[in-house]
N, C-alpha and C positions, 0 to 999 in steps of 0.2 A: 464650036459646039455650044448649043444653047444651055445656059445655066439657070436652073429654077430659082427664082427669088423667094426663098422661104421667109425672109424678113418682111416682105410685103404681105405674105399670108398671115404672119404673126400680127401685123398692124391691123389687117382687116378683122381678125378675131377680136381685137380689143375695141374696134369701132362699133361692133354689134352690141347693142344693149341687151341684157338678159330678158327673156320673154316672160319670166315669172320670178316672183320674189324668193321662192324657195323651191329648188329642184331637189326632190328626194333622192337619196343615195340608195340604190338597190344592188345588193350583192348577188352575183350569179355563180352558182357552183360550177367549177371547171372540171372538165374530164381529165383523165390521166392516161396519156398515150405513150408511144415509144419515145417521143421527144419531150416528155414532161407534161406540164399543164396545157391543155388545149381547150378552145371554145369556138364553136361554129358562129359565124357572123350574125346569123338571124337573131340570136338572143339579145345581144347588146344593141343591134340596130333597132329592134322593136321597142326596146326601152327608151332609146334616144328619141324615137318618133312619138313616144307617149310623154315626153318632157321630163324623163328621169335621168339621173346620172348613174351609169352602170359601173360596177366594181367587181372584178373577177376574184373569186375566192378559191385558191388552190386546195386540193384535198390533203388535209393533214389532221392529226389528232392531238395537237398541242393545246391543252385546255386554256392556258392563259391567252394564247393567240386567238383562239376561238372567241373567248369572252371579249377581248379587245376589238375584234372585228365586229361582233354583234353590237358593241357600244357605239359603233361608228356608222352603222347602216340603218336605214329606215324601212327596208323591205327586203325580201329574199325570193329569188327566182331559182327554182330547182330545174336544172337542164336535163336533157335526155342522155342516153348512153346504154351501156351493157346491162346484163342481167344482175339481179340482186342475189348474192350468195345465200342459199337457203339455210345454211348453218345459223345465220343470224335470226332466222325464224324458227329455229329448233327442228329443222327438217333435213333429211338427207337428199342429195341431188338426184333428180330424175334424168333419164337418158336424154330427154329433149332440152335439158338446160343448156343455154348458150354460154359464151365467155363471161366470166365475172372479173371484177377488178378489186382486189383486196386493198389497194391503195385508197379506194374511193368509198366503199360501202360503209365502213365503220366511221370514217370522217363525216359522212353526210348524216348518218343516223344521229351522231352526237350533235352536229350543227343544227339539225331540224328540231330535236328535242329542246335544246337550249334556246333556240329562237322562239319556239312556241311558248316556253316558260316566260319569255320576255314580252310576249304578245306582239311580236314583230309580224307584220303582214307577209303571207307566203303564197306564192303561186307555183305549183308543181306541173311540169310538162313531161308527158310520156313516162320515162323512168322516174321522173320527179313525183308523179302521183303515186307510184308504187313505193318509193322511198318514204314519202309523206305518210302513207298508210302504215307501213312497217314501223316507223318511228313512233307513231301515235297509238299503237296497240291493235291495229287491224291485221288482216291476213292477205297474202298475195299468192296467186296461182304461179307456179313455176312455169307452167305451159298450158295455154288455153285448150289446145286441141285434145290433150290427154287427161285434163282434170275438170274442165267446165262441162258439166252434163246438161245437154239440151232436153227440153220436154219432147215427148213423142211428136213426130211430124214436123218439128222445127228444123231449120237448116242453118248450118254454120256459115257465117260470112267470112270473107278474107280480111284478116287483120294486119297483114304485112304486104302492102301494095308494091307493085313494080313501077307505078307512075312516078312522075316528078313530084317533089315535095310541095309544089305549088298547086297540085291537082287534088281535089277531093276524090275519095274512092268509096265512101259509104256515108250514111246519115246517122245521126244520134237524136234521140228524143229527150227533150229538156223537161224536167219535172216542173209542174206548175207550182208557183210560189217559192221556187228555189232562188238562191243567189244568182245562179246562171241565168235564170229567166229574167231577173232584173237587169243583168248585164246585156242580155239580148232580148229586149222587151217586145220586139215585133215578130217573133217567130217561136214556134215550139219545136222546130226541127232545124238542126244544123248539118251542113254538108262538110265533112272533115276528111283529112288525110289519115293514114294509119300505117305505123311501122313498129309493130310489137307482137310478141307471142306470149309475154307475161301480162298479167292484169290484176286488178283488185278483186280479191275473192270475197272479203268481208271488211267493210270500212271500220268496224269496231264501234265503240260507244262515243268516241270523240268526233267522228266524222259521219256524214250521211250521204247517200246517193243523190245526185242531182241530174244525171243523164245516163242513158243506156243505149247500146247498139241494138239493131233489130234482133240479134240473137241473144239478147239479155246480158251481154258482157258490160260491166260497169265502165262507163266512159268519163265520168266526172264525179268528184266528191267535194263536199264543202264542210265547214265546221258545223258541228251540232251544238256548239257552245257559244253562238253569237260572236264569233271571232272572225278576223280577216284571213281565212285560210281556204284555199281553193286548189284543186288539182284536176287537170284534164289529161286524157290519154293520148290525144292527138298532138300535132306539132303546129301550133298557130303561127310560129315565127317563119315557117316555110312559106305561108301565104304572104306575110308581110314583106319578106325579102324579094318576092317577085312583083311587088307593087300592088298586091291585092290587100286592101285594108279592112276586109270584112271581119277579121279577127282582132283588129286593133282595140276594140272595147275590153278585151281581156287584159292587155297590157296597160290600158288607160285605167282600168279598175285597180290594178296593183299600184300604179303610180299615184293615184288619188288616195288610196288607203295608206300608202307610205307617207304621203304628205301630211295626212291627218295624224299619223303616228308621230311624225317629226314635230308637229305643232304641239301635241300633248307632251312629248318629252321636253320640249323647250319650255313649256309652261311649268313643269315640275322643276326644271333647273332654276327657274327664277322665283318660284313661290313655294312656301311651306305647305306641306300636306299633313293633316292630322286625322287619325281615326280616334273618335272619342270613346270607343268602348270595344274591348275584346276580352275574352275569358281564357286566353292562352295559359296564364299561371295555374289554372286547374290541372294542367298536365305536367307541371314541373317536378312533381314528386316521382314521375315515371322516368324511364330512360329516354329523356328528350334532349335533343341537341339544338338549342336555340341558335348557336353560332353556325350551324350547317343548314343545308336544305333538307329539313326533316319531313318525311311524308306523313307523319302522325299528327302534325299541327298545321294550322292554316297561316300562322304568323311566325316567321323566323327571320333572321337577318338576310338570308338570301332572297326570300320572297319579298321582303320590304324593299330590297334593292331592285328586284325585277319589276315590281309594280310601282316604283318611285314613291313609296310611302316614307315620309320623314320621321313621323312620330306616332306613338300609340299610347292611349291610356289603357293600361292593363290592370284589371281589377282583381281583387281578392273576393271571389264569389262565395257567399255563404248561404246554402239552402236553408229555408225556414224550418226550424225545429221547435221543440217544446219551449215555451216561455216559462222556464223554471230556473232556479239558481244553477242547477247542473247544466242545463241547456245553454244558459248564457256564458258560463265558464268555458264550455266546449267551443262555442262559436267564437269567443274572443281569442282563445288559443289558436284555433284554426286560421283565423284571419291573420294573426301574427306569423304563423308558420308559412302561409302562402307568401306574405310580403318578404319574409326571410329568403325563401326560395327564389323569388323574383329578383331580389337584390343580388343574390349569389350568381344567378345566370347572367345578369348584366355585367357584374364585376369580372366574369370570366373572359370578356371580350372588350377590354377598355379601349382598344384602338378603333373599334367599330361602333360602339354604342355606350351611352351613359344615361344615368337617371336625370330627370329634369323636374323642377318644382314650379317653374314659372314660364310665361311666354318668352321672356328674355333668354332663359336657358335653351329653349327650343331653337330660337333663331341663332344663338351662338353655336350650338351643335351642328346646325345645318351649314353654317359657314365653315366649320371645321371638317365637314364631310363625314360626320358621325350621325347615327340614328339616335333618337331620343325616346325614352320610356318614362311615362308618368304613372303614378300609382293612384288607384282608387279603390273604394270598397263598394261592393254590390250587396245590399241588404243591411239596413241599420240594425238588424238582429245581432250583428257583430259587436255592438256596444251594449247589448242587453238593455238594462234599465239604469245604467250607471253613466252619468255625464262625463265622469273622469276618463272613461274608456274612449270617448270621443276626443278628449284632449290628448290622450296617448297617441291616437292615430294621426292627429294633427302634427304632433312632433315627429312622427314617422314620415311625414311629407305627402299625405294623400291630398289630391286636388278636388275630389268630390266624393260624396257618399250617396248612393241610391237608398232612399229612405226605407224601402221594403222590397220584397220579391214576391213570390207566389205564397201568400199567407199573411194574415194580420200579425203585427208585432206590437211592441210597447210604444212605438212611435206613431203608427198610422194604420189605416186599413188599406188592403191591397185590392187591385183590380181583379185578382183571381184568388179568392179566399181558399185556404186549405180546408180539407174535410173536417167536419165537426167531430168526427170520430178520432182525430189525432189528439192524443192526450197532451194536455198542457198548452194547446194553441189558444191564444187570447181570443175571446169573443167580446169585442167592444160593445159598450152600451149604445154607442152612436157611431155612424161612419165618419171618417175624416181624421184629422190630426188630434192626437190625445194631448192632455196637459203636459205630459212628459215630452211628447213630440214637439210641442211649442217651444219648450226650453232648448231642445236639441237644435231646432232651426235657428233660434236666436244665437246660440253658441257657435253654430257653424258660420253665421254671418260675422260674428266677432273674430273667429279664428281664420277667416279667409278661405273657408271650404265651400265649394259650390253645392247647393242643394239640388239633387237629381230626383226627378219625379217619375221616371220610367218605372212601370209596374204599379204605380199608385192608383187608387180608386179616384173617381171624379171628385168625390167629396174631399179626399185628401189633397188633390190637386188644387182645388179652389181655396181650401183652407190655407195651404202653404203659400199661395200667391198673396193672400191677405196678411199672413204673419211675417213673411220674409221682408226685410228691408233692402234686400239685394235681388237682382234678377235670378230667375229660376232656370234650370236646364232640364231637358229630357234627353239623356245621353244616347238612348237607342230606342226610338219610338217611330211609328209610321202613322199614316192617315186613315182614320176609321171610315171616311167617305169612300175610300177605294178598297178597303178590306175591313169588314165589320167584325172587329175583334175587340174585346173589352180593354186590352192592353194598348190599343191605338188611341190617338187623340182625335176628338171630334173637331170640326171646323171652329166651333165656339171656343173650345179649349185652346186651340192654336191661336185664335185671335186674342184671347185673354193673355196668353203667354207673351205674344208679341207686344201687347200694350204695356207690359211690365218690362220690356226690353230683354226678355228671355230668348232662348234658342231651342229648337227641336232638331235633333240629329236623326235623320232617316236611317233605319236599320235594314239589313238584308236577310232577316229571318223569313223563310218562305211563308210560314203561317201568318206573318204580319204584313205580307205584301199582297196576297190574294187568297180568297176562300175556295176557289175552284181551279183545278188544273195545276200545272207546274209553273212556278214563278221563275223569272229570269231577270237579267239586267234591264230589260225593257220595263218591267214593273217597278224596279228601283228608281229608274229615271222618272216614271210617271208619278211616283210618290214625291219625289223631290220637286217636280214641276208643280204639283198640286199644292204642296206646302208653300212654295214661293208665291203662287197665286193668292193664297189665303193670308200669309203672314208678311210677305215682302222678302226680298233677297237677303236682308240684314238679319234674319232670324232663323235661318235653316242651315243645317250642316250634315255631317256623315258620321254615323256610329255603327260599324259593321256587325257587331256581335259575333265576329269570327271566333271559332272554338267554343262558342256557346250556342251552337246550332245555326248560326248565321252563315250565309253563303249560298248563292244560286248560280246557275250557268251564266257565264260571262263575268261573274264576280264571285268566284268560288274560293278564292284565297287572296292574301295580300299581294301575290304576284300579278293578279289580274286587275288591280285597282286603276291602272292607267287606262283600262278600257272605259271606265266611268268618265274619266276626263275627256276621252275622245267623243263619247256620246253627248256630254254636256257642251262641248265645242260645236257639235253638229246641231244642237238645239239653239245655237246662236247666242249663248251666254257669253258675255265679254270675259276677258282674262281677269279683270278685277272682280267680277261677279263670282267666277269659279273659285278665285282665291278666298272669297268670303265663305263659300260652301265648304271648301277644303280646310276649314279650321279658323279662318279669320273671325267669324262671328263668335265661335265658341271661346276663342282666346281673348276677344274683346271683353266678354263677360268675366272670364277668369281674371283678367288683369284688373278690372273694376273691383271685383270682390277682394282680391288680394291687396289692393291699394288701401283698403279701409281696415285691414286686419289690425287688431289690437295686439301690440307686441307684449 
């Protein structure tokens, strides 16, 4: 009897050199049948052909196991299967509803939502597009024939074919400019197979339509938030298994996106990432849970973990009020109260986060696997006209103070003055830094506190550059050449800032990214690229302004910050360059200033 020599096969496996340096791991949702977890061959075969490593994910609802799985995969493929239980959509079942699988529905809804929170690339196939839609807030038809209403004189096409899976049975029209049109650039019509009676009814706000059947049934959806999410109603793996690679671009897209995601994740494993400005402490007096994934704030411990953000400078923001003794007392008290609340929130989760005062603290906490929070003050109004108040906040550990906000104060003039009708607002005799402001800047230099000129007028900006003996920072500012707003820096300001070894931290506030239309992650990247072109890579960074109205599609919260890393990698910035943008430049200035601090 012939005996198969498996050892020889093993040797041949090791004789073959890997074809790529990084094969992304893509999880595939398994079906649940009478014999347990099942998966049709076409899914994993197609991923192997695209150069990815498939990993089958059985249906279960154990949260820790789901999290552990998501920490180990670079992409997610949602496979086909039975109908979605309408109870999960808040609906009662229609007579035409097919068989549902209670073992699978809830497990996949949880998996998809958690994967999307982590920005993991996702491709949904047939049932997968329906589950994707349901998980992300859209609606699904239980049955096309009884629910999808056709316009007059239009005819229904057959959506559940009798042909082999390798045979197309109808066409779909691809929307111009869509992700699907970029995946298949040479055609606007695809011939597809079809095995379904449920379909997407409404993709919701997070997804948008990118292909339809001749009868108007939605055949493909993609992310409306500049993310790597795509769902198709047909079964592309059926073509692949038969040797027809016309649908291979879909699997190649997922493999490539997963490889990009893996590269970004590996970057964050090796490098520190710092957001130089967020206003989250503004909400700490409310019923906020920083240690949980709180939907009411954009920065919390869960979102920092999901977006791979290591550290954040959280500020005590003080809106400009009357420049009177009473106003100063109230501002000073409010700043202290916010810092108290911030410190209390951090102290509540010592195993996960701690306060930091220096770059050395940040790197130590990253090695320990904990997040880091630095303290800052936004608006020098918090110190009123008393230099001792500055010394008090220095003792409290602030790393920078933004000299002003919207409105002039005792330190300087603002880029956006308050109304002259506001009682008690200072009306300076000349724009720029006041004599008291000059003392403040010199004292900040002496105490190792960074001078932040975001919100300052141009006169204040140039005065401060002349007065300060240390580099200046703009913790959350963008480029006026791309968005003509008085809060943004001109190219001349940016060049002057770089000449003094300062840094400009690009912010994600929509009104500072573009003056027309909706801003997105594409605009944020454009501002970073422009700043790098004008100032050099050593003088640019990232200050989100999250929870202070910062946040745009693709960069809507701390959980989405890994998307920015992916876009920067696509722009061919090196790892060392991106490390500078993600805090290296800002921390260089911080360390320089703190090293000359007078004890």
